[in-house]
A tleap script that builds the chain and sets N, CA, C and O, in Angstrom:
source leaprc.protein.ff14SB
mol = sequence {
  NMET ILE ALA ILE ALA GLY ALA ALA THR GLY
  TYR GLY LEU TYR GLY ASN SER GLY LEU LEU
  VAL HIE ILE SER GLY THR ASN SER GLU ASP
  TYR THR SER GLY ASP GLY ASP GLU VAL HIE
  GLY SER ALA GLY ARG ASP ARG ASP TYR PHE
  ALA LYS PHE SER LEU VAL ASP GLN ALA GLY
  HIE SER LEU ARG LEU SER ALA GLU LYS ASN
  GLU ASN SER GLY LEU TYR ARG TRP GLY ARG
  CARG
}
set mol.1.N position { 243.987 130.083 -119.870 }
set mol.1.CA position { 244.880 129.177 -120.176 }
set mol.1.C position { 245.433 128.458 -119.059 }
set mol.1.O position { 245.926 129.245 -118.251 }
set mol.2.N position { 245.531 127.266 -118.719 }
set mol.2.CA position { 246.103 126.892 -117.572 }
set mol.2.C position { 247.405 126.127 -117.811 }
set mol.2.O position { 247.545 125.261 -118.675 }
set mol.3.N position { 248.358 126.546 -116.935 }
set mol.3.CA position { 249.809 125.945 -117.378 }
set mol.3.C position { 250.215 125.638 -115.891 }
set mol.3.O position { 249.953 126.438 -114.993 }
set mol.4.N position { 250.861 124.454 -115.666 }
set mol.4.CA position { 251.505 123.586 -114.717 }
set mol.4.C position { 253.089 123.274 -114.890 }
set mol.4.O position { 253.489 122.553 -115.804 }
set mol.5.N position { 253.664 123.668 -114.266 }
set mol.5.CA position { 255.179 123.192 -114.215 }
set mol.5.C position { 255.879 122.850 -112.755 }
set mol.5.O position { 255.583 123.237 -111.624 }
set mol.6.N position { 257.133 121.796 -113.326 }
set mol.6.CA position { 257.546 121.358 -112.109 }
set mol.6.C position { 258.634 120.697 -112.358 }
set mol.6.O position { 258.833 120.248 -113.487 }
set mol.7.N position { 259.602 120.512 -111.249 }
set mol.7.CA position { 260.973 120.068 -111.541 }
set mol.7.C position { 261.136 119.442 -110.105 }
set mol.7.O position { 260.625 119.910 -109.087 }
set mol.8.N position { 261.919 118.323 -110.173 }
set mol.8.CA position { 262.682 117.913 -108.969 }
set mol.8.C position { 263.948 117.195 -109.424 }
set mol.8.O position { 263.986 116.441 -110.397 }
set mol.9.N position { 265.087 117.525 -108.552 }
set mol.9.CA position { 266.439 117.006 -108.566 }
set mol.9.C position { 267.022 116.682 -107.347 }
set mol.9.O position { 267.054 117.424 -106.366 }
set mol.10.N position { 267.621 115.221 -107.447 }
set mol.10.CA position { 268.133 114.743 -106.412 }
set mol.10.C position { 269.756 114.187 -106.573 }
set mol.10.O position { 270.139 113.469 -107.497 }
set mol.11.N position { 270.405 114.571 -105.719 }
set mol.11.CA position { 271.746 114.047 -105.868 }
set mol.11.C position { 272.344 113.501 -104.623 }
set mol.11.O position { 272.155 114.060 -103.543 }
set mol.12.N position { 273.199 112.214 -104.765 }
set mol.12.CA position { 273.752 111.679 -103.584 }
set mol.12.C position { 275.132 111.308 -103.864 }
set mol.12.O position { 275.461 110.923 -104.986 }
set mol.13.N position { 275.906 111.399 -102.955 }
set mol.13.CA position { 277.061 110.639 -102.888 }
set mol.13.C position { 277.320 109.472 -101.653 }
set mol.13.O position { 276.904 109.519 -100.496 }
set mol.14.N position { 278.121 108.451 -102.283 }
set mol.14.CA position { 278.546 107.433 -101.210 }
set mol.14.C position { 279.700 106.967 -101.588 }
set mol.14.O position { 279.707 106.203 -102.553 }
set mol.15.N position { 280.947 107.308 -100.929 }
set mol.15.CA position { 282.322 106.777 -101.086 }
set mol.15.C position { 282.781 107.655 -102.671 }
set mol.15.O position { 282.996 108.851 -102.868 }
set mol.16.N position { 282.802 106.702 -103.430 }
set mol.16.CA position { 283.567 107.113 -105.047 }
set mol.16.C position { 282.156 107.362 -106.026 }
set mol.16.O position { 282.144 108.020 -107.067 }
set mol.17.N position { 281.030 106.685 -105.432 }
set mol.17.CA position { 279.749 106.619 -106.509 }
set mol.17.C position { 279.072 107.654 -106.314 }
set mol.17.O position { 279.096 108.091 -105.164 }
set mol.18.N position { 278.416 108.244 -107.135 }
set mol.18.CA position { 277.434 109.275 -107.439 }
set mol.18.C position { 276.295 109.152 -107.901 }
set mol.18.O position { 276.300 108.391 -108.869 }
set mol.19.N position { 274.974 109.692 -107.568 }
set mol.19.CA position { 273.612 109.043 -108.236 }
set mol.19.C position { 273.004 110.433 -108.390 }
set mol.19.O position { 272.886 111.128 -107.381 }
set mol.20.N position { 272.581 110.923 -109.669 }
set mol.20.CA position { 272.065 112.221 -109.910 }
set mol.20.C position { 270.726 111.709 -110.958 }
set mol.20.O position { 270.779 110.948 -111.924 }
set mol.21.N position { 269.535 112.431 -110.372 }
set mol.21.CA position { 267.975 111.936 -110.757 }
set mol.21.C position { 267.365 113.232 -111.146 }
set mol.21.O position { 267.411 114.166 -110.345 }
set mol.22.N position { 266.812 113.369 -112.275 }
set mol.22.CA position { 266.269 114.521 -112.394 }
set mol.22.C position { 264.846 114.509 -113.237 }
set mol.22.O position { 264.765 113.954 -114.333 }
set mol.23.N position { 263.665 115.221 -112.567 }
set mol.23.CA position { 262.231 114.768 -113.341 }
set mol.23.C position { 261.541 116.191 -113.445 }
set mol.23.O position { 261.418 117.016 -112.539 }
set mol.24.N position { 261.055 116.301 -114.964 }
set mol.24.CA position { 260.471 117.506 -115.153 }
set mol.24.C position { 259.063 117.535 -115.450 }
set mol.24.O position { 258.642 116.392 -115.622 }
set mol.25.N position { 258.109 118.498 -115.583 }
set mol.25.CA position { 256.881 118.407 -116.104 }
set mol.25.C position { 256.259 119.666 -116.626 }
set mol.25.O position { 256.492 120.755 -116.101 }
set mol.26.N position { 255.541 119.534 -117.562 }
set mol.26.CA position { 254.681 120.643 -118.127 }
set mol.26.C position { 253.176 120.334 -118.408 }
set mol.26.O position { 252.934 119.434 -119.212 }
set mol.27.N position { 252.328 120.882 -117.922 }
set mol.27.CA position { 251.060 120.645 -118.547 }
set mol.27.C position { 250.360 122.232 -119.009 }
set mol.27.O position { 250.706 123.325 -118.561 }
set mol.28.N position { 249.284 121.955 -120.037 }
set mol.28.CA position { 248.903 123.169 -120.098 }
set mol.28.C position { 247.307 122.913 -121.118 }
set mol.28.O position { 247.033 121.819 -121.612 }
set mol.29.N position { 246.729 123.723 -121.214 }
set mol.29.CA position { 245.385 123.347 -122.017 }
set mol.29.C position { 245.143 124.204 -123.265 }
set mol.29.O position { 245.960 125.062 -123.601 }
set mol.30.N position { 244.123 123.990 -123.886 }
set mol.30.CA position { 243.735 124.650 -125.345 }
set mol.30.C position { 243.857 126.403 -125.008 }
set mol.30.O position { 243.473 126.930 -123.964 }
set mol.31.N position { 244.380 126.986 -125.972 }
set mol.31.CA position { 244.557 128.378 -126.063 }
set mol.31.C position { 243.438 128.944 -126.768 }
set mol.31.O position { 242.828 128.263 -127.593 }
set mol.32.N position { 243.047 130.385 -126.459 }
set mol.32.CA position { 241.970 131.223 -127.264 }
set mol.32.C position { 242.853 131.953 -128.427 }
set mol.32.O position { 243.946 132.482 -128.226 }
set mol.33.N position { 242.265 131.894 -129.513 }
set mol.33.CA position { 243.078 132.814 -130.231 }
set mol.33.C position { 242.621 134.317 -130.193 }
set mol.33.O position { 241.757 134.808 -129.466 }
set mol.34.N position { 243.449 134.975 -131.204 }
set mol.34.CA position { 242.830 136.466 -131.130 }
set mol.34.C position { 241.453 136.855 -131.453 }
set mol.34.O position { 241.006 137.904 -130.988 }
set mol.35.N position { 240.668 136.025 -132.289 }
set mol.35.CA position { 239.413 136.228 -132.458 }
set mol.35.C position { 238.627 135.797 -131.589 }
set mol.35.O position { 237.437 136.076 -131.740 }
set mol.36.N position { 239.006 135.046 -130.495 }
set mol.36.CA position { 238.079 134.690 -129.464 }
set mol.36.C position { 237.697 133.155 -129.073 }
set mol.36.O position { 237.126 132.763 -128.055 }
set mol.37.N position { 238.305 132.208 -130.465 }
set mol.37.CA position { 238.069 130.905 -130.748 }
set mol.37.C position { 239.009 130.224 -129.999 }
set mol.37.O position { 240.165 130.633 -129.891 }
set mol.38.N position { 238.573 129.143 -129.437 }
set mol.38.CA position { 239.560 128.276 -128.618 }
set mol.38.C position { 240.162 127.501 -129.706 }
set mol.38.O position { 239.514 127.090 -130.668 }
set mol.39.N position { 241.738 127.263 -129.487 }
set mol.39.CA position { 242.145 126.674 -130.446 }
set mol.39.C position { 242.466 124.977 -130.055 }
set mol.39.O position { 243.259 124.573 -129.204 }
set mol.40.N position { 241.757 124.311 -130.785 }
set mol.40.CA position { 241.844 123.009 -130.394 }
set mol.40.C position { 243.126 122.419 -130.937 }
set mol.40.O position { 243.497 122.706 -132.075 }
set mol.41.N position { 243.929 121.467 -130.025 }
set mol.41.CA position { 244.722 120.717 -130.358 }
set mol.41.C position { 246.005 121.377 -129.730 }
set mol.41.O position { 247.013 120.686 -129.878 }
set mol.42.N position { 246.203 122.677 -128.998 }
set mol.42.CA position { 247.056 123.243 -128.507 }
set mol.42.C position { 247.655 122.911 -127.340 }
set mol.42.O position { 248.668 123.487 -126.942 }
set mol.43.N position { 247.075 121.964 -126.711 }
set mol.43.CA position { 247.005 121.307 -125.227 }
set mol.43.C position { 248.252 120.354 -125.463 }
set mol.43.O position { 248.326 119.534 -126.378 }
set mol.44.N position { 249.297 120.608 -124.420 }
set mol.44.CA position { 250.315 119.877 -124.544 }
set mol.44.C position { 250.953 119.440 -122.975 }
set mol.44.O position { 250.904 120.165 -121.981 }
set mol.45.N position { 251.471 118.254 -123.034 }
set mol.45.CA position { 252.250 117.709 -121.930 }
set mol.45.C position { 253.506 117.393 -121.819 }
set mol.45.O position { 253.499 116.193 -122.095 }
set mol.46.N position { 254.610 117.698 -121.588 }
set mol.46.CA position { 255.993 117.719 -121.747 }
set mol.46.C position { 256.657 116.874 -120.468 }
set mol.46.O position { 256.359 117.363 -119.378 }
set mol.47.N position { 257.519 115.671 -120.416 }
set mol.47.CA position { 257.896 115.451 -119.519 }
set mol.47.C position { 259.564 115.079 -119.770 }
set mol.47.O position { 259.954 114.716 -120.880 }
set mol.48.N position { 260.356 115.198 -118.766 }
set mol.48.CA position { 261.594 115.109 -118.777 }
set mol.48.C position { 262.119 114.129 -117.935 }
set mol.48.O position { 261.713 114.321 -116.788 }
set mol.49.N position { 263.060 112.884 -118.049 }
set mol.49.CA position { 263.474 112.273 -116.969 }
set mol.49.C position { 265.028 112.022 -117.251 }
set mol.49.O position { 265.298 111.854 -118.440 }
set mol.50.N position { 266.207 111.963 -116.246 }
set mol.50.CA position { 267.296 111.726 -116.464 }
set mol.50.C position { 267.843 111.339 -115.208 }
set mol.50.O position { 267.622 111.913 -114.142 }
set mol.51.N position { 268.623 110.264 -115.391 }
set mol.51.CA position { 269.400 109.619 -114.254 }
set mol.51.C position { 270.886 109.452 -114.548 }
set mol.51.O position { 271.065 109.455 -115.766 }
set mol.52.N position { 271.768 109.337 -114.003 }
set mol.52.CA position { 273.114 109.204 -114.145 }
set mol.52.C position { 274.025 108.906 -112.895 }
set mol.52.O position { 274.277 109.758 -112.042 }
set mol.53.N position { 274.505 107.581 -112.872 }
set mol.53.CA position { 275.296 107.062 -112.212 }
set mol.53.C position { 276.919 107.159 -112.364 }
set mol.53.O position { 277.385 106.926 -113.479 }
set mol.54.N position { 277.825 107.503 -111.260 }
set mol.54.CA position { 279.007 107.536 -111.594 }
set mol.54.C position { 279.997 106.889 -110.663 }
set mol.54.O position { 279.845 107.247 -109.495 }
set mol.55.N position { 281.045 105.965 -110.889 }
set mol.55.CA position { 281.585 105.169 -109.953 }
set mol.55.C position { 283.020 105.618 -110.575 }
set mol.55.O position { 283.461 105.173 -111.634 }
set mol.56.N position { 283.667 106.555 -109.760 }
set mol.56.CA position { 284.812 107.009 -110.122 }
set mol.56.C position { 286.227 106.782 -109.360 }
set mol.56.O position { 286.200 106.908 -108.136 }
set mol.57.N position { 287.254 106.513 -109.875 }
set mol.57.CA position { 288.726 106.320 -109.339 }
set mol.57.C position { 288.891 104.995 -108.760 }
set mol.57.O position { 289.608 105.005 -107.759 }
set mol.58.N position { 288.422 103.825 -109.110 }
set mol.58.CA position { 288.206 102.516 -108.750 }
set mol.58.C position { 289.402 101.885 -109.505 }
set mol.58.O position { 289.380 101.495 -110.672 }
set mol.59.N position { 290.468 101.846 -108.631 }
set mol.59.CA position { 291.755 101.112 -109.182 }
set mol.59.C position { 292.044 101.646 -110.535 }
set mol.59.O position { 292.255 100.851 -111.451 }
set mol.60.N position { 292.070 102.837 -110.724 }
set mol.60.CA position { 292.378 103.625 -111.962 }
set mol.60.C position { 291.244 103.589 -113.070 }
set mol.60.O position { 291.483 103.966 -114.217 }
set mol.61.N position { 290.013 103.125 -112.686 }
set mol.61.CA position { 289.116 103.199 -113.383 }
set mol.61.C position { 287.933 103.796 -113.266 }
set mol.61.O position { 287.533 103.786 -112.102 }
set mol.62.N position { 286.993 104.476 -114.265 }
set mol.62.CA position { 285.679 105.083 -113.820 }
set mol.62.C position { 284.580 104.753 -114.747 }
set mol.62.O position { 284.666 104.540 -115.956 }
set mol.63.N position { 283.485 104.743 -113.958 }
set mol.63.CA position { 282.369 103.922 -114.972 }
set mol.63.C position { 280.990 105.173 -114.845 }
set mol.63.O position { 280.520 105.663 -113.818 }
set mol.64.N position { 280.691 105.370 -115.970 }
set mol.64.CA position { 279.423 106.653 -116.001 }
set mol.64.C position { 278.407 105.819 -116.523 }
set mol.64.O position { 278.866 104.893 -117.192 }
set mol.65.N position { 277.089 105.852 -116.427 }
set mol.65.CA position { 275.952 105.680 -117.028 }
set mol.65.C position { 274.837 106.337 -116.595 }
set mol.65.O position { 274.491 106.515 -115.427 }
set mol.66.N position { 274.178 106.759 -117.805 }
set mol.66.CA position { 273.377 107.646 -117.647 }
set mol.66.C position { 271.991 107.047 -118.535 }
set mol.66.O position { 272.104 106.085 -119.295 }
set mol.67.N position { 270.880 107.659 -118.348 }
set mol.67.CA position { 269.343 107.166 -119.170 }
set mol.67.C position { 268.982 108.485 -119.181 }
set mol.67.O position { 269.246 109.336 -118.331 }
set mol.68.N position { 268.236 108.628 -120.407 }
set mol.68.CA position { 267.375 109.611 -120.463 }
set mol.68.C position { 266.253 109.607 -121.267 }
set mol.68.O position { 266.328 108.909 -122.279 }
set mol.69.N position { 265.074 110.309 -121.033 }
set mol.69.CA position { 263.621 110.085 -121.755 }
set mol.69.C position { 263.073 111.144 -121.793 }
set mol.69.O position { 263.009 111.679 -120.686 }
set mol.70.N position { 262.598 111.745 -122.673 }
set mol.70.CA position { 261.618 112.931 -122.973 }
set mol.70.C position { 260.489 112.388 -123.398 }
set mol.70.O position { 260.668 111.364 -124.057 }
set mol.71.N position { 259.116 112.794 -123.218 }
set mol.71.CA position { 257.911 112.973 -123.795 }
set mol.71.C position { 257.285 114.145 -124.011 }
set mol.71.O position { 257.281 115.135 -123.279 }
set mol.72.N position { 256.639 113.950 -125.279 }
set mol.72.CA position { 255.888 115.126 -125.598 }
set mol.72.C position { 254.575 114.750 -126.154 }
set mol.72.O position { 254.588 114.312 -127.304 }
set mol.73.N position { 253.347 114.849 -125.491 }
set mol.73.CA position { 252.079 114.601 -126.132 }
set mol.73.C position { 251.331 115.763 -126.605 }
set mol.73.O position { 251.835 116.885 -126.583 }
set mol.74.N position { 249.880 115.489 -127.129 }
set mol.74.CA position { 249.097 116.850 -127.554 }
set mol.74.C position { 249.743 117.104 -128.939 }
set mol.74.O position { 250.873 116.965 -129.405 }
set mol.75.N position { 248.430 117.576 -129.442 }
set mol.75.CA position { 248.710 118.173 -130.792 }
set mol.75.C position { 249.034 119.717 -130.873 }
set mol.75.O position { 248.433 120.497 -130.134 }
set mol.76.N position { 249.917 120.126 -131.707 }
set mol.76.CA position { 249.867 121.672 -131.860 }
set mol.76.C position { 249.935 122.096 -133.530 }
set mol.76.O position { 250.351 121.617 -134.585 }
set mol.77.N position { 249.286 123.242 -133.064 }
set mol.77.CA position { 248.699 123.668 -134.228 }
set mol.77.C position { 249.549 124.434 -134.848 }
set mol.77.O position { 250.067 125.211 -134.046 }
set mol.78.N position { 250.022 124.600 -136.179 }
set mol.78.CA position { 251.127 125.015 -137.019 }
set mol.78.C position { 250.308 125.670 -138.070 }
set mol.78.O position { 249.198 125.234 -138.373 }
set mol.79.N position { 250.993 127.007 -138.785 }
set mol.79.CA position { 250.366 127.680 -139.875 }
set mol.79.C position { 248.887 128.243 -139.849 }
set mol.79.O position { 248.388 128.447 -138.743 }
set mol.80.N position { 248.407 128.417 -140.596 }
set mol.80.CA position { 246.963 129.102 -140.501 }
set mol.80.C position { 245.661 128.384 -140.350 }
set mol.80.O position { 245.655 127.181 -140.612 }
set mol.81.N position { 244.614 128.935 -139.981 }
set mol.81.CA position { 243.549 128.355 -140.113 }
set mol.81.C position { 242.963 127.654 -141.278 }
set mol.81.O position { 241.852 127.130 -141.188 }
savepdb mol mol.pdb
quit
């Protein structure tokens, strides 16, 4: 079984504003069951994306915007054969 995972996060401040960005990832391949058979459809791919912008203390007001996306592909085997 091959699995790859990774993550990266960046954050920056400029005056009263800030930006946060996060990216993650996971890969895998088909796994082998206990009886030695390869289980097709068990491979997966996950991704997470997140970004947030904040603007605070501007004449008594604050603004916060964020966006998030989560992807999930591949087939997952559930139950018995």
